[in-house]
N, C-alpha and C positions, 0 to 999 in steps of 0.2 A: 577562468577569467583574473583579469590580474585584481591584487588590491585596490588600485584606484578606480577601476570601473566598477570595482563592485562598491565601492565605497561612494561614485556618483550613484550609480540603482537606486540605493541607498536615500540618496537627499532627493531626484527625483522623487521618490516616492511620498517623502515627506512635504517635497512642494504640492502635491497630487492631494496629500490631505488637509491641505494649510485652504485649497484651494476648494473641494469639499465644505467647509463652513464659510468660506464668502459665499456661494455656490447655495448656501442654504439661506443666508441673511438677507440676500439680494433676491431670494426668491420671497422671501417670508415680507420686505419690502417692497415688494412687485416691481424690481429694478429690473423690467427681462433682458434690456440690451445688456446691461452687466454682466448676468448670469449667462448669456448666450455667450459673449465674448469669454469668460471662463472656461464651459464649459468646451468649446472651441481650443484654448488655450490645452485645456485637460488632454483632448485627444493630442494634439501636437508631441506636448510631451512624453503620453504612452506609446507612439509611435516612436518616438525617438528610444525610450528605453526599449523597446522591443528590437527595433535594429540594433542596437548595442550588443542587446543581448544575444541575439542571430550572426553574429560578425564572430562573438567571441567563442559561442559553446555550437551555433552551427543548428540546423533544422530541429524540432521535434521538442523542444524543452516546454515545459509544462505554462511555463511562468509567459512566453509568449501567444500559445492558447488563451490565455486568460486577459492577457492584455487587449486581444482582438476582439473579449469579450466586452471589453472592458469600455472600448471604442463604440461599442456596437450600446452599448447602454446609454453611455454621455450622448450619441445621435439621439436615441429615441428621446431622451429626456430634451434634446435640442431643438427636433421637429416637432415637438408637439408645444415647444413655450413658443416656438418660433408664430406658428398658427392659429396662437391664439385659445389653445387648450388648459385646461387649469390641470397643476405639477401641484403636488403637496411638499415643503420643501423639505421634514422629514423624512417622507420616504423615499426623496431623489438622493437626501444625501446620505439614509443607511445603504439604499442601492451601492453606490459609488463607493462609499467606505467600506462594505463589506467584501466587494469585487478586489478590491483595493490590498484590500488585507491578506487575502488569496495571493495574491501574487505578491506581498512582502515576506510572506511563507517559502513562497518556490523560490524567489531569490535565496532568501537565508538559506534554506536546507536542499536546497537541490544544485545550487553552481559553487563550486570547489574555488578554493582563493587559489593561482597559479603563478609565483615566481617568476618572472621572466629574467635571465643571467644568459648576458652577452659575453663574448672571449674574440678577441682584438689582437690575434699574433701580428705579424709583420713580417718577417721573416721565416720561412715554411721549414727553414734547418732548426729553429729554436722551438719549434709547434709544442716539440715533448713538454716544455717547462708547464706546460700549461692543460698537456691532452688529458692523464689521469681525472684531474676536478671536474675536467668536460665530463669526461665518461661518465662520472660519478651521478654529475646533473642531471645528464642525459637518460639517467638510468630512472632519476628520481620522477614518478606520475606526477606528483604535486609542483613541478619544474620544465619549465619550457627552456630548452640551452639553446642558442646560437653558437656558431663558428662566421666571425664577419673580417676575412683575412684584410688589412688595411693596407696602405701603400707604400712606398718610403722614398725618399731620395738621396741620390752621392751629392755629397757636396764640394763644391769649388776652393780652394783655398781660402779665399775672402769669405768665407763663410755661406755665399750665396748658394741656391741649389741647380740641381744641375739634372742629372740623369734621373727620372724618375722609375721605378720599380715594381711589377703588381706579380705577387708569387700563387694567385687563388690558382692556378692551375697544378699545384706541387703538393697538395695533400694528400696526406691517405685516400684510397678509396671508398674507406668507410666512414671519412669524417665528411657529411655534409656543410657543404660552406654557401656561404648567403654574399653576394658583392654588395659591397659598400657601399653604393652606389643607388642599391636597392633596400636598403633597412636606414627606417628614417629617425638615428635617435631622438631628435627633439618631441614629437610626436608616440616614439614607442615608451621613452622615457622607459627602461628597464632599470631593474631594483637593483642589482647588480653589473658591474663594467669589469672584467677580469682581463687586467694587459702587462704585457711583459718588457716596453720598452720605459726606463724610466726618465731618460732625458731631457724632455723635450725638444729644444730648441739649442742643448748647452753639448750637444755631441758635435765635435769637431768635423767630422766625417760622413754621417746619416743624418738624416731625418724624418721622420714619419711625418704624413701631411700635417701640416700644422693645426686640422679641427682635432687631430688627436691627442694633441696638448693633453696633460694632465689638468693643466690650469683651463683649460677650455672643456674637455670632459665631464667637468664635476659640475657641471648643470643638465649634465644629461642622463642621471643614475640616482637612485637614491644612495648607493654604494659602489666604492673604487678599492678595488684590492687588487694589489701589483703582487707578480711572483718572478723575481728575480731570473732570468733567461740563463745562468752561467749558477756555478756550484765553487763555492773558494776552500783553500785546502781550510783544516778547522784549525780557529786561532781561539788559545785560551784567551778570556777578559782582564787577564792580568797584563799579559805580553803586549805592554804598549810599545814595543819596536813594530811588532805585528800591526798591531791595532793600524798605525800609523801608514804602513803601506797600501792599505785599503779603504781608510777612511770614508774616500772620495764615495766608494760606493752607497755609504750609510747615507749621503746628506743630498742624493739626486732630488731633483723636482718631484718624481713619481713619490718617490717616500714619502715626503713632507707632505703633498697633496690625497694620497692614496687614502680611505678610510682603514682600509688592512692590510700589514707587509707580513707574506710568510714568505718567510727565512729557513734555512736547512736545517740548523739543530736549533735546539736552546742555549748551545754556550754563543751560537752567532747571531741570534736576540740580545745576548747581555752584552756583546760588541758593540751593535746599532743602538739599543739603548746606553750605554756609556758614551759613545762618542755624539749622539744628536742628545744628551743633557748636556754635555761639555760647549756646544752648541749655541743650544739655544738658552743655555740656564738648568737650575738644579732644581728651578720649581715645575720643569719641564719635565721630568722625569716620568711622572705617573703616566702623562698622555702616551709616552714610546712605550711604557710599561704594558698599553691596552693597546696598542697599535699593532705594536711589532710581537707575531705569533709563530713563536719555532715550530712548525709541524711537520718540517722535512719540504724537502722538491721533490715537483712531480716526475722531474727527471729524471731520480733514482727510481721510482715506479716504474717508469719505463724501463728500463733495461732489466727488471727485478722479471716482468711481466713476457719480455719478448724472448720467448724459446724458437734456438738454433732455428728448429726442423720447421718450423714454421716461415723463416724465411725462403722470401723470393732472389734466387742468386741471377742476376742477368749472365745470359751466355757468356758475354765476352771477358766476363769474371772468370767462371767456371775453365775456359781456355786456357788461362794464367795459375789458377788454380789445383786444376783434376794433374795427375801424371801420368803416362801411360797407360797403367796398370788401372786406372779408375782410382787408386786411391785419392788424398786429398796431402799436398804439402804445406806443412806448419804455414797460420798467415797470422802476417804481422802487422798492427796498425800503427802506419808513421802519422805523425800526428805532428803539425808545425804550426806555429803561433806565431800574431800578431809582433806583438810585443817582443818577441827573439828577434826578430827579422828587423826593425825597428832598433833596439837596440844596438846589434853586430854587426849591419849593414853588410859588406860582401864579405865580410868574414864568413857568416851565417850562409851567405849562397857557396862557399868553397865547401865548409862542414856539411849541406845539401848534396852537392857533387861527390864526397868524398862517401855518405852514403848510400846512396847509388850507386855508386860504384863496387861496391862490398855487396848490396844485395843480388846485384846485377851478376855476378863471378857465381853468387849461390842462389841464382832461379829455381835450380833443377830440384833443389830443395824447401825452398822457404820461398814464399809467394809474398810480393811486399805490397799493402794495401795504404796507400799516401791521399791523409786526407788533410789541407790546408782549412787552416781558419776559413767559413763562409764569406765574413768579409775581408778579408787579406787584398784582395783586388784595392776597392774603392777607398780602404783606407792608404796602403800606400802607395799608389797611383795618386792620390791627394797631396801626402806628404813628403815622398821620395819618387817624381818621377823617373828619374836615372836609376834606380835603385828597381824602380818594379821593371822598365823594359829589359834588363838584365834577370830579372826573377822571371819574367813571362819568356825567356829563352831557354831556359832551364825546365820550364814546364812541358813547354812545347816539343822542346828535346825528349823528352821522359816521356809523352803521351806517344810520341812519332814511333818510338822506338819497341810501345808494346810488351814489352817483358816482363811490367807493373801494373798494378789496380791505377788508375786514378781517381778519386769518388769524390766528384762536386757536386754532389744530390743533396736533397735536405733530410738523408736521413742517416744521423748519424748513428742511433743506435744498432743500426745493422752490423754498422763497422765493429761496433763495439762487440758484438754480440760473436759475429760469426769469426772474430778471430781469435788467434791463441795467448798472442801477449800485444804488451805497448811501447813502440820507443817513440821516443820523442818529446818537445820543449815540454815544460811544465803547465799545466793550462787545468781548465773546468772539466775536463774529458778528461785526466787523471783521478778526480776525485769519483765519476762517474765508473770509471775504470776500476778504482780498488772494491767495489761493488762485487763485482766477476770475482774476487777472490783469483785470477789470472797474473800470471808475473809484467811488472811493470820496469823500465830504465828509463830513466831521464837522460837526457843529450848532454854533453858537455860540448859546445861550439871548439873549446880547444884543444880536444882530442882527436885525432885521426884515427 
């Protein structure tokens, strides 16, 4: 049972106890009609309480059968009074009070309080930023954990909402998901909501369903917890130049509106606190010190807990990876980012063509696993339509030739674990890849 429900149960029991006093007084004053009304009200409250307990705890709880007995006792007193029978005021009071005390003890001792925790990822490919926290909550016997994927929109250049996406079918099979239309946030009012999209309406490229903006979500939970969907290169709290380049991550609506923010390290916590204190005033520092927690990123947990031998490798990947003798080629994870493409435009397209030419020439020994950023289409299409057309031609040609792997699935961790080395743009994937101890090379757009 939820904490709020248990408090409601206790309050209903207190109301019943108060009405017992009034029933005794009415019987003593021979105000039969008032006593009858109170007895009927006691039965209604007892039924309401029993229904709530059954809905929360299921059948078979002692408190419910005790409440049924209580209703029968109240009815017998009611029936005797309404037919002109003699009812002792103290005896009626004691009968009802003793039974409701038994109910109160059962509610207190037999019903455990459970927390209800809800995770609201929007892109399935970013689920790894929440997954290890969900698994811990799901394993906790005193917690009911729900995964409720939420929809998002691409945006037009003028900021209006465009194409609607809902990726509920793309989550791992062992993660039970609930359609957001079937979870009533207002009625259930979860104890905690975990989220990983902090931008509300300030993202130029995409937007979650506006109901799920953090400014609104605050109404529907006791606590909001933000965990970034990305990891950044570690920054010293004294490196002002580096901090300036990432300060915008620290001041998003999600950071400001959350009750807790979990970042990748203690150093990153210091960076967030520094940026926020400078923006909102030194007197706010204590608030940020308590709110920002440097507990580490679940994305690191996911990589550390994924074993190569447990991965399901698609047959079309195996066709590219396996040599004629059955052994595997070396696999290079090629990662292309949004930032690099927007910064270098056509120059980056030429770099990519050159990369593909080299790997194609060496395809008998090395398998290329190309995984572009999952938001690359919606971002580039919105901000550089002409560039997107040229980029899309490269994608289609690469896929048609079939000598390399094109990975646009939601599972980035599979690519990290199955590959033997990383090549590509500087991005949060690099920070994850470092945890594997495997080689990393960041590409230079000027080198052919």
